[in-house]
PDBQT receptor file of N, H, CA, C and O in Angstrom, charges set to zero:
ATOM      1  N   UNK A   1       0.825  -1.191   0.000  1.00  0.00    +0.000 N 
ATOM      2  CA  UNK A   1       0.000   0.000   0.000  1.00  0.00    +0.000 C 
ATOM      3  C   UNK A   1       0.872   1.260   0.000  1.00  0.00    +0.000 C 
ATOM      4  O   UNK A   1       0.611   2.201  -0.749  1.00  0.00    +0.000 OA
ATOM      5  N   UNK A   2       1.906   1.270   0.842  1.00  0.00    +0.000 N 
ATOM      6  H   UNK A   2       2.118   0.505   1.451  1.00  0.00    +0.000 HD
ATOM      7  CA  UNK A   2       2.762   2.468   0.894  1.00  0.00    +0.000 C 
ATOM      8  C   UNK A   2       3.479   2.701  -0.432  1.00  0.00    +0.000 C 
ATOM      9  O   UNK A   2       3.682   3.849  -0.829  1.00  0.00    +0.000 OA
ATOM     10  N   UNK A   3       3.864   1.629  -1.121  1.00  0.00    +0.000 N 
ATOM     11  H   UNK A   3       3.699   0.697  -0.798  1.00  0.00    +0.000 HD
ATOM     12  CA  UNK A   3       4.523   1.801  -2.418  1.00  0.00    +0.000 C 
ATOM     13  C   UNK A   3       3.587   2.431  -3.433  1.00  0.00    +0.000 C 
ATOM     14  O   UNK A   3       4.024   3.168  -4.317  1.00  0.00    +0.000 OA
ATOM     15  N   UNK A   4       2.295   2.140  -3.305  1.00  0.00    +0.000 N 
ATOM     16  H   UNK A   4       1.940   1.541  -2.587  1.00  0.00    +0.000 HD
ATOM     17  CA  UNK A   4       1.313   2.721  -4.220  1.00  0.00    +0.000 C 
ATOM     18  C   UNK A   4       1.051   4.191  -3.896  1.00  0.00    +0.000 C 
ATOM     19  O   UNK A   4       0.954   5.021  -4.799  1.00  0.00    +0.000 OA
ATOM     20  N   UNK A   5       0.937   4.511  -2.604  1.00  0.00    +0.000 N 
ATOM     21  H   UNK A   5       1.016   3.837  -1.869  1.00  0.00    +0.000 HD
ATOM     22  CA  UNK A   5       0.629   5.885  -2.199  1.00  0.00    +0.000 C 
ATOM     23  C   UNK A   5       1.858   6.788  -2.198  1.00  0.00    +0.000 C 
ATOM     24  O   UNK A   5       1.748   7.988  -2.448  1.00  0.00    +0.000 OA
ATOM     25  N   UNK A   6       3.014   6.223  -1.921  1.00  0.00    +0.000 N 
ATOM     26  H   UNK A   6       3.104   5.248  -1.718  1.00  0.00    +0.000 HD
ATOM     27  CA  UNK A   6       4.254   7.002  -1.829  1.00  0.00    +0.000 C 
ATOM     28  C   UNK A   6       5.368   6.294  -2.599  1.00  0.00    +0.000 C 
ATOM     29  O   UNK A   6       6.293   5.758  -1.989  1.00  0.00    +0.000 OA
ATOM     30  N   UNK A   7       5.289   6.286  -3.936  1.00  0.00    +0.000 N 
ATOM     31  H   UNK A   7       4.537   6.721  -4.431  1.00  0.00    +0.000 HD
ATOM     32  CA  UNK A   7       6.263   5.530  -4.726  1.00  0.00    +0.000 C 
ATOM     33  C   UNK A   7       7.697   6.045  -4.599  1.00  0.00    +0.000 C 
ATOM     34  O   UNK A   7       8.639   5.280  -4.806  1.00  0.00    +0.000 OA
ATOM     35  N   UNK A   8       7.883   7.321  -4.264  1.00  0.00    +0.000 N 
ATOM     36  H   UNK A   8       7.118   7.943  -4.095  1.00  0.00    +0.000 HD
ATOM     37  CA  UNK A   8       9.221   7.890  -4.122  1.00  0.00    +0.000 C 
ATOM     38  C   UNK A   8       9.817   7.652  -2.743  1.00  0.00    +0.000 C 
ATOM     39  O   UNK A   8      10.989   7.948  -2.511  1.00  0.00    +0.000 OA
ATOM     40  N   UNK A   9       9.005   7.113  -1.819  1.00  0.00    +0.000 N 
ATOM     41  H   UNK A   9       8.053   6.873  -2.008  1.00  0.00    +0.000 HD
ATOM     42  CA  UNK A   9       9.431   6.844  -0.447  1.00  0.00    +0.000 C 
ATOM     43  C   UNK A   9       9.948   8.108   0.242  1.00  0.00    +0.000 C 
ATOM     44  O   UNK A   9      10.958   8.083   0.945  1.00  0.00    +0.000 OA
ATOM     45  N   UNK A  10       9.223   9.222   0.021  1.00  0.00    +0.000 N 
ATOM     46  H   UNK A  10       8.402   9.241  -0.550  1.00  0.00    +0.000 HD
ATOM     47  CA  UNK A  10       9.601  10.497   0.633  1.00  0.00    +0.000 C 
ATOM     48  C   UNK A  10       8.746  10.823   1.853  1.00  0.00    +0.000 C 
ATOM     49  O   UNK A  10       8.967  11.845   2.504  1.00  0.00    +0.000 OA
ATOM     50  N   UNK A  11       7.776   9.973   2.170  1.00  0.00    +0.000 N 
ATOM     51  H   UNK A  11       7.596   9.143   1.641  1.00  0.00    +0.000 HD
ATOM     52  CA  UNK A  11       6.910  10.227   3.310  1.00  0.00    +0.000 C 
ATOM     53  C   UNK A  11       5.813  11.231   3.013  1.00  0.00    +0.000 C 
ATOM     54  O   UNK A  11       5.238  11.816   3.930  1.00  0.00    +0.000 OA
ATOM     55  N   UNK A  12       5.518  11.435   1.722  1.00  0.00    +0.000 N 
ATOM     56  H   UNK A  12       5.986  10.959   0.977  1.00  0.00    +0.000 HD
ATOM     57  CA  UNK A  12       4.488  12.390   1.323  1.00  0.00    +0.000 C 
ATOM     58  C   UNK A  12       3.418  11.641   0.537  1.00  0.00    +0.000 C 
ATOM     59  O   UNK A  12       3.711  11.001  -0.473  1.00  0.00    +0.000 OA
ATOM     60  N   UNK A  13       2.177  11.727   1.006  1.00  0.00    +0.000 N 
ATOM     61  H   UNK A  13       1.939  12.247   1.826  1.00  0.00    +0.000 HD
ATOM     62  CA  UNK A  13       1.054  11.130   0.292  1.00  0.00    +0.000 C 
ATOM     63  C   UNK A  13       0.183  12.272  -0.201  1.00  0.00    +0.000 C 
ATOM     64  O   UNK A  13      -0.323  13.061   0.598  1.00  0.00    +0.000 OA
ATOM     65  N   UNK A  14       0.008  12.362  -1.499  1.00  0.00    +0.000 N 
ATOM     66  H   UNK A  14       0.418  11.721  -2.147  1.00  0.00    +0.000 HD
ATOM     67  CA  UNK A  14      -0.778  13.437  -2.081  1.00  0.00    +0.000 C 
ATOM     68  C   UNK A  14      -2.271  13.153  -1.929  1.00  0.00    +0.000 C 
ATOM     69  O   UNK A  14      -2.709  12.004  -1.974  1.00  0.00    +0.000 OA
ATOM     70  N   UNK A  15      -3.034  14.219  -1.751  1.00  0.00    +0.000 N 
ATOM     71  H   UNK A  15      -2.678  15.153  -1.715  1.00  0.00    +0.000 HD
ATOM     72  CA  UNK A  15      -4.471  14.121  -1.507  1.00  0.00    +0.000 C 
ATOM     73  C   UNK A  15      -5.173  13.357  -2.625  1.00  0.00    +0.000 C 
ATOM     74  O   UNK A  15      -5.970  12.457  -2.361  1.00  0.00    +0.000 OA
ATOM     75  N   UNK A  16      -4.879  13.716  -3.867  1.00  0.00    +0.000 N 
ATOM     76  H   UNK A  16      -4.232  14.448  -4.081  1.00  0.00    +0.000 HD
ATOM     77  CA  UNK A  16      -5.557  13.094  -5.001  1.00  0.00    +0.000 C 
ATOM     78  C   UNK A  16      -5.312  11.586  -5.030  1.00  0.00    +0.000 C 
ATOM     79  O   UNK A  16      -6.242  10.812  -5.258  1.00  0.00    +0.000 OA
ATOM     80  N   UNK A  17      -4.080  11.168  -4.802  1.00  0.00    +0.000 N 
ATOM     81  H   UNK A  17      -3.325  11.797  -4.616  1.00  0.00    +0.000 HD
ATOM     82  CA  UNK A  17      -3.751   9.743  -4.813  1.00  0.00    +0.000 C 
ATOM     83  C   UNK A  17      -4.445   9.020  -3.663  1.00  0.00    +0.000 C 
ATOM     84  O   UNK A  17      -4.908   7.893  -3.837  1.00  0.00    +0.000 OA
ATOM     85  N   UNK A  18      -4.524   9.647  -2.500  1.00  0.00    +0.000 N 
ATOM     86  H   UNK A  18      -4.148  10.562  -2.358  1.00  0.00    +0.000 HD
ATOM     87  CA  UNK A  18      -5.204   9.063  -1.342  1.00  0.00    +0.000 C 
ATOM     88  C   UNK A  18      -6.686   8.854  -1.634  1.00  0.00    +0.000 C 
ATOM     89  O   UNK A  18      -7.223   7.770  -1.404  1.00  0.00    +0.000 OA
ATOM     90  N   UNK A  19      -7.341   9.890  -2.139  1.00  0.00    +0.000 N 
ATOM     91  H   UNK A  19      -6.905  10.770  -2.325  1.00  0.00    +0.000 HD
ATOM     92  CA  UNK A  19      -8.776   9.811  -2.431  1.00  0.00    +0.000 C 
ATOM     93  C   UNK A  19      -9.030   8.799  -3.543  1.00  0.00    +0.000 C 
ATOM     94  O   UNK A  19      -9.993   8.034  -3.483  1.00  0.00    +0.000 OA
ATOM     95  N   UNK A  20      -8.182   8.795  -4.543  1.00  0.00    +0.000 N 
ATOM     96  H   UNK A  20      -7.400   9.417  -4.592  1.00  0.00    +0.000 HD
ATOM     97  CA  UNK A  20      -8.320   7.856  -5.655  1.00  0.00    +0.000 C 
ATOM     98  C   UNK A  20      -8.203   6.404  -5.173  1.00  0.00    +0.000 C 
ATOM     99  O   UNK A  20      -8.862   5.515  -5.713  1.00  0.00    +0.000 OA
ATOM    100  N   UNK A  21      -7.377   6.171  -4.173  1.00  0.00    +0.000 N 
ATOM    101  H   UNK A  21      -6.842   6.893  -3.734  1.00  0.00    +0.000 HD
ATOM    102  CA  UNK A  21      -7.154   4.823  -3.656  1.00  0.00    +0.000 C 
ATOM    103  C   UNK A  21      -8.271   4.360  -2.729  1.00  0.00    +0.000 C 
ATOM    104  O   UNK A  21      -8.693   3.206  -2.810  1.00  0.00    +0.000 OA
ATOM    105  N   UNK A  22      -8.759   5.233  -1.853  1.00  0.00    +0.000 N 
ATOM    106  H   UNK A  22      -8.416   6.170  -1.788  1.00  0.00    +0.000 HD
ATOM    107  CA  UNK A  22      -9.692   4.814  -0.817  1.00  0.00    +0.000 C 
ATOM    108  C   UNK A  22     -11.154   5.141  -1.081  1.00  0.00    +0.000 C 
ATOM    109  O   UNK A  22     -12.017   4.716  -0.313  1.00  0.00    +0.000 OA
ATOM    110  N   UNK A  23     -11.459   5.873  -2.132  1.00  0.00    +0.000 N 
ATOM    111  H   UNK A  23     -10.758   6.218  -2.756  1.00  0.00    +0.000 HD
ATOM    112  CA  UNK A  23     -12.839   6.215  -2.444  1.00  0.00    +0.000 C 
ATOM    113  C   UNK A  23     -13.164   5.793  -3.869  1.00  0.00    +0.000 C 
ATOM    114  O   UNK A  23     -12.307   5.838  -4.751  1.00  0.00    +0.000 OA
ATOM    115  N   UNK A  24     -14.406   5.383  -4.086  1.00  0.00    +0.000 N 
ATOM    116  H   UNK A  24     -15.102   5.346  -3.370  1.00  0.00    +0.000 HD
ATOM    117  CA  UNK A  24     -14.839   5.029  -5.434  1.00  0.00    +0.000 C 
ATOM    118  C   UNK A  24     -15.258   6.296  -6.167  1.00  0.00    +0.000 C 
ATOM    119  O   UNK A  24     -15.589   7.296  -5.530  1.00  0.00    +0.000 OA
ATOM    120  N   UNK A  25     -15.248   6.269  -7.505  1.00  0.00    +0.000 N 
ATOM    121  H   UNK A  25     -14.979   5.457  -8.023  1.00  0.00    +0.000 HD
ATOM    122  CA  UNK A  25     -15.605   7.482  -8.263  1.00  0.00    +0.000 C 
ATOM    123  C   UNK A  25     -17.017   7.995  -7.989  1.00  0.00    +0.000 C 
ATOM    124  O   UNK A  25     -17.273   9.191  -8.134  1.00  0.00    +0.000 OA
ATOM    125  N   UNK A  26     -17.939   7.114  -7.594  1.00  0.00    +0.000 N 
ATOM    126  H   UNK A  26     -17.731   6.142  -7.476  1.00  0.00    +0.000 HD
ATOM    127  CA  UNK A  26     -19.308   7.566  -7.348  1.00  0.00    +0.000 C 
ATOM    128  C   UNK A  26     -19.487   8.205  -5.973  1.00  0.00    +0.000 C 
ATOM    129  O   UNK A  26     -20.527   8.810  -5.711  1.00  0.00    +0.000 OA
ATOM    130  N   UNK A  27     -18.508   8.086  -5.104  1.00  0.00    +0.000 N 
ATOM    131  H   UNK A  27     -17.663   7.595  -5.317  1.00  0.00    +0.000 HD
ATOM    132  CA  UNK A  27     -18.594   8.739  -3.798  1.00  0.00    +0.000 C 
ATOM    133  C   UNK A  27     -18.240  10.213  -3.963  1.00  0.00    +0.000 C 
ATOM    134  O   UNK A  27     -17.167  10.558  -4.461  1.00  0.00    +0.000 OA
ATOM    135  N   UNK A  28     -19.147  11.062  -3.544  1.00  0.00    +0.000 N 
ATOM    136  H   UNK A  28     -20.018  10.782  -3.140  1.00  0.00    +0.000 HD
ATOM    137  CA  UNK A  28     -18.910  12.506  -3.665  1.00  0.00    +0.000 C 
ATOM    138  C   UNK A  28     -17.922  12.950  -2.593  1.00  0.00    +0.000 C 
ATOM    139  O   UNK A  28     -18.030  12.554  -1.433  1.00  0.00    +0.000 OA
ATOM    140  N   UNK A  29     -16.985  13.754  -2.983  1.00  0.00    +0.000 N 
ATOM    141  H   UNK A  29     -16.897  14.076  -3.926  1.00  0.00    +0.000 HD
ATOM    142  CA  UNK A  29     -16.036  14.322  -2.029  1.00  0.00    +0.000 C 
ATOM    143  C   UNK A  29     -15.618  15.689  -2.538  1.00  0.00    +0.000 C 
ATOM    144  O   UNK A  29     -15.615  15.955  -3.740  1.00  0.00    +0.000 OA
ATOM    145  N   UNK A  30     -15.273  16.526  -1.615  1.00  0.00    +0.000 N 
ATOM    146  H   UNK A  30     -15.275  16.309  -0.639  1.00  0.00    +0.000 HD
ATOM    147  CA  UNK A  30     -14.737  17.833  -1.988  1.00  0.00    +0.000 C 
ATOM    148  C   UNK A  30     -13.606  18.150  -1.016  1.00  0.00    +0.000 C 
ATOM    149  O   UNK A  30     -13.710  17.871   0.179  1.00  0.00    +0.000 OA
ATOM    150  N   UNK A  31     -12.546  18.722  -1.522  1.00  0.00    +0.000 N 
ATOM    151  H   UNK A  31     -12.461  18.948  -2.492  1.00  0.00    +0.000 HD
ATOM    152  CA  UNK A  31     -11.430  19.053  -0.633  1.00  0.00    +0.000 C 
ATOM    153  C   UNK A  31     -11.838  20.122   0.375  1.00  0.00    +0.000 C 
ATOM    154  O   UNK A  31     -12.688  20.959   0.073  1.00  0.00    +0.000 OA
ATOM    155  N   UNK A  32     -11.251  20.106   1.552  1.00  0.00    +0.000 N 
ATOM    156  H   UNK A  32     -10.560  19.425   1.797  1.00  0.00    +0.000 HD
ATOM    157  CA  UNK A  32     -11.590  21.112   2.559  1.00  0.00    +0.000 C 
ATOM    158  C   UNK A  32     -11.098  22.494   2.146  1.00  0.00    +0.000 C 
ATOM    159  O   UNK A  32     -10.126  22.630   1.402  1.00  0.00    +0.000 OA
ATOM    160  N   UNK A  33     -11.784  23.508   2.640  1.00  0.00    +0.000 N 
ATOM    161  H   UNK A  33     -12.573  23.397   3.244  1.00  0.00    +0.000 HD
ATOM    162  CA  UNK A  33     -11.374  24.887   2.355  1.00  0.00    +0.000 C 
ATOM    163  C   UNK A  33     -10.081  25.233   3.089  1.00  0.00    +0.000 C 
ATOM    164  O   UNK A  33      -9.211  25.911   2.541  1.00  0.00    +0.000 OA
ATOM    165  N   UNK A  34      -9.960  24.768   4.318  1.00  0.00    +0.000 N 
ATOM    166  H   UNK A  34     -10.667  24.217   4.763  1.00  0.00    +0.000 HD
ATOM    167  CA  UNK A  34      -8.748  25.004   5.105  1.00  0.00    +0.000 C 
ATOM    168  C   UNK A  34      -8.359  23.707   5.800  1.00  0.00    +0.000 C 
ATOM    169  O   UNK A  34      -9.198  22.832   6.014  1.00  0.00    +0.000 OA
ATOM    170  N   UNK A  35      -7.095  23.591   6.147  1.00  0.00    +0.000 N 
ATOM    171  H   UNK A  35      -6.414  24.302   5.973  1.00  0.00    +0.000 HD
ATOM    172  CA  UNK A  35      -6.627  22.418   6.858  1.00  0.00    +0.000 C 
ATOM    173  C   UNK A  35      -5.341  22.764   7.590  1.00  0.00    +0.000 C 
ATOM    174  O   UNK A  35      -4.662  23.734   7.252  1.00  0.00    +0.000 OA
ATOM    175  N   UNK A  36      -5.015  21.967   8.590  1.00  0.00    +0.000 N 
ATOM    176  H   UNK A  36      -5.566  21.180   8.864  1.00  0.00    +0.000 HD
ATOM    177  CA  UNK A  36      -3.797  22.154   9.363  1.00  0.00    +0.000 C 
ATOM    178  C   UNK A  36      -2.695  21.269   8.789  1.00  0.00    +0.000 C 
ATOM    179  O   UNK A  36      -2.947  20.137   8.377  1.00  0.00    +0.000 OA
ATOM    180  N   UNK A  37      -1.489  21.788   8.766  1.00  0.00    +0.000 N 
ATOM    181  H   UNK A  37      -1.284  22.708   9.101  1.00  0.00    +0.000 HD
ATOM    182  CA  UNK A  37      -0.322  21.020   8.343  1.00  0.00    +0.000 C 
ATOM    183  C   UNK A  37       0.626  20.957   9.527  1.00  0.00    +0.000 C 
ATOM    184  O   UNK A  37       1.023  21.987  10.070  1.00  0.00    +0.000 OA
ATOM    185  N   UNK A  38       0.984  19.759   9.919  1.00  0.00    +0.000 N 
ATOM    186  H   UNK A  38       0.662  18.921   9.478  1.00  0.00    +0.000 HD
ATOM    187  CA  UNK A  38       1.915  19.558  11.014  1.00  0.00    +0.000 C 
ATOM    188  C   UNK A  38       3.231  19.039  10.449  1.00  0.00    +0.000 C 
ATOM    189  O   UNK A  38       3.243  18.179   9.568  1.00  0.00    +0.000 OA
ATOM    190  N   UNK A  39       4.325  19.564  10.957  1.00  0.00    +0.000 N 
ATOM    191  H   UNK A  39       4.315  20.262  11.672  1.00  0.00    +0.000 HD
ATOM    192  CA  UNK A  39       5.644  19.140  10.498  1.00  0.00    +0.000 C 
ATOM    193  C   UNK A  39       6.490  18.767  11.706  1.00  0.00    +0.000 C 
ATOM    194  O   UNK A  39       6.534  19.493  12.699  1.00  0.00    +0.000 OA
ATOM    195  N   UNK A  40       7.150  17.642  11.608  1.00  0.00    +0.000 N 
ATOM    196  H   UNK A  40       7.115  17.053  10.801  1.00  0.00    +0.000 HD
ATOM    197  CA  UNK A  40       8.056  17.192  12.666  1.00  0.00    +0.000 C 
ATOM    198  C   UNK A  40       9.341  16.734  11.995  1.00  0.00    +0.000 C 
ATOM    199  O   UNK A  40       9.328  15.801  11.192  1.00  0.00    +0.000 OA
ATOM    200  N   UNK A  41      10.460  17.391  12.324  1.00  0.00    +0.000 N 
ATOM    201  H   UNK A  41      10.471  18.149  12.976  1.00  0.00    +0.000 HD
ATOM    202  CA  UNK A  41      11.710  17.006  11.681  1.00  0.00    +0.000 C 
ATOM    203  C   UNK A  41      12.524  16.029  12.525  1.00  0.00    +0.000 C 
ATOM    204  O   UNK A  41      13.458  15.416  12.007  1.00  0.00    +0.000 OA
ATOM    205  N   UNK A  42      12.205  15.867  13.791  1.00  0.00    +0.000 N 
ATOM    206  H   UNK A  42      11.446  16.365  14.211  1.00  0.00    +0.000 HD
ATOM    207  CA  UNK A  42      12.859  14.873  14.623  1.00  0.00    +0.000 C 
ATOM    208  C   UNK A  42      14.271  15.218  15.054  1.00  0.00    +0.000 C 
ATOM    209  O   UNK A  42      14.955  14.373  15.632  1.00  0.00    +0.000 OA
ATOM    210  N   UNK A  43      14.724  16.423  14.793  1.00  0.00    +0.000 N 
ATOM    211  H   UNK A  43      14.168  17.109  14.323  1.00  0.00    +0.000 HD
ATOM    212  CA  UNK A  43      16.080  16.800  15.178  1.00  0.00    +0.000 C 
ATOM    213  C   UNK A  43      16.091  17.341  16.602  1.00  0.00    +0.000 C 
ATOM    214  O   UNK A  43      15.314  18.235  16.939  1.00  0.00    +0.000 OA
ATOM    215  N   UNK A  44      16.956  16.807  17.421  1.00  0.00    +0.000 N 
ATOM    216  H   UNK A  44      17.587  16.081  17.147  1.00  0.00    +0.000 HD
ATOM    217  CA  UNK A  44      17.041  17.241  18.813  1.00  0.00    +0.000 C 
ATOM    218  C   UNK A  44      17.444  18.710  18.904  1.00  0.00    +0.000 C 
ATOM    219  O   UNK A  44      17.005  19.416  19.812  1.00  0.00    +0.000 OA
ATOM    220  N   UNK A  45      18.267  19.173  17.981  1.00  0.00    +0.000 N 
ATOM    221  H   UNK A  45      18.623  18.599  17.243  1.00  0.00    +0.000 HD
ATOM    222  CA  UNK A  45      18.743  20.558  18.013  1.00  0.00    +0.000 C 
ATOM    223  C   UNK A  45      17.639  21.567  17.705  1.00  0.00    +0.000 C 
ATOM    224  O   UNK A  45      17.790  22.752  18.002  1.00  0.00    +0.000 OA
ATOM    225  N   UNK A  46      16.536  21.116  17.114  1.00  0.00    +0.000 N 
ATOM    226  H   UNK A  46      16.414  20.153  16.873  1.00  0.00    +0.000 HD
ATOM    227  CA  UNK A  46      15.462  22.047  16.787  1.00  0.00    +0.000 C 
ATOM    228  C   UNK A  46      14.567  22.333  17.983  1.00  0.00    +0.000 C 
ATOM    229  O   UNK A  46      13.680  23.183  17.905  1.00  0.00    +0.000 OA
ATOM    230  N   UNK A  47      14.789  21.635  19.077  1.00  0.00    +0.000 N 
ATOM    231  H   UNK A  47      15.509  20.944  19.139  1.00  0.00    +0.000 HD
ATOM    232  CA  UNK A  47      13.969  21.801  20.271  1.00  0.00    +0.000 C 
ATOM    233  C   UNK A  47      14.871  21.877  21.498  1.00  0.00    +0.000 C 
ATOM    234  O   UNK A  47      14.989  20.906  22.245  1.00  0.00    +0.000 OA
ATOM    235  N   UNK A  48      15.506  23.022  21.709  1.00  0.00    +0.000 N 
ATOM    236  H   UNK A  48      15.411  23.812  21.103  1.00  0.00    +0.000 HD
ATOM    237  CA  UNK A  48      16.470  23.125  22.811  1.00  0.00    +0.000 C 
ATOM    238  C   UNK A  48      15.860  22.944  24.200  1.00  0.00    +0.000 C 
ATOM    239  O   UNK A  48      16.573  22.573  25.132  1.00  0.00    +0.000 OA
ATOM    240  N   UNK A  49      14.564  23.194  24.361  1.00  0.00    +0.000 N 
ATOM    241  H   UNK A  49      13.984  23.495  23.604  1.00  0.00    +0.000 HD
ATOM    242  CA  UNK A  49      13.923  23.046  25.669  1.00  0.00    +0.000 C 
ATOM    243  C   UNK A  49      13.377  21.640  25.890  1.00  0.00    +0.000 C 
ATOM    244  O   UNK A  49      12.709  21.387  26.893  1.00  0.00    +0.000 OA
ATOM    245  N   UNK A  50      13.651  20.731  24.973  1.00  0.00    +0.000 N 
ATOM    246  H   UNK A  50      14.194  20.937  24.158  1.00  0.00    +0.000 HD
ATOM    247  CA  UNK A  50      13.172  19.342  25.050  1.00  0.00    +0.000 C 
ATOM    248  C   UNK A  50      11.662  19.260  25.159  1.00  0.00    +0.000 C 
ATOM    249  O   UNK A  50      11.131  18.430  25.896  1.00  0.00    +0.000 OA
ATOM    250  N   UNK A  51      10.973  20.115  24.430  1.00  0.00    +0.000 N 
ATOM    251  H   UNK A  51      11.405  20.790  23.831  1.00  0.00    +0.000 HD
ATOM    252  CA  UNK A  51       9.505  20.099  24.427  1.00  0.00    +0.000 C 
ATOM    253  C   UNK A  51       9.004  19.479  23.151  1.00  0.00    +0.000 C 
ATOM    254  O   UNK A  51       7.794  19.370  22.951  1.00  0.00    +0.000 OA
TER     255      UNK A  51
């Protein structure tokens, strides 16, 4: 499944590919007007207070 959704193995799954995989064409869907994006780089140096 991950190879299909993320063929480049970059950890990025595009919305269109996700919807195309998990929804049938007859299911109505519309992208949200706004959404939150969370980013975590995992580097200890980016969080000096260990939070």
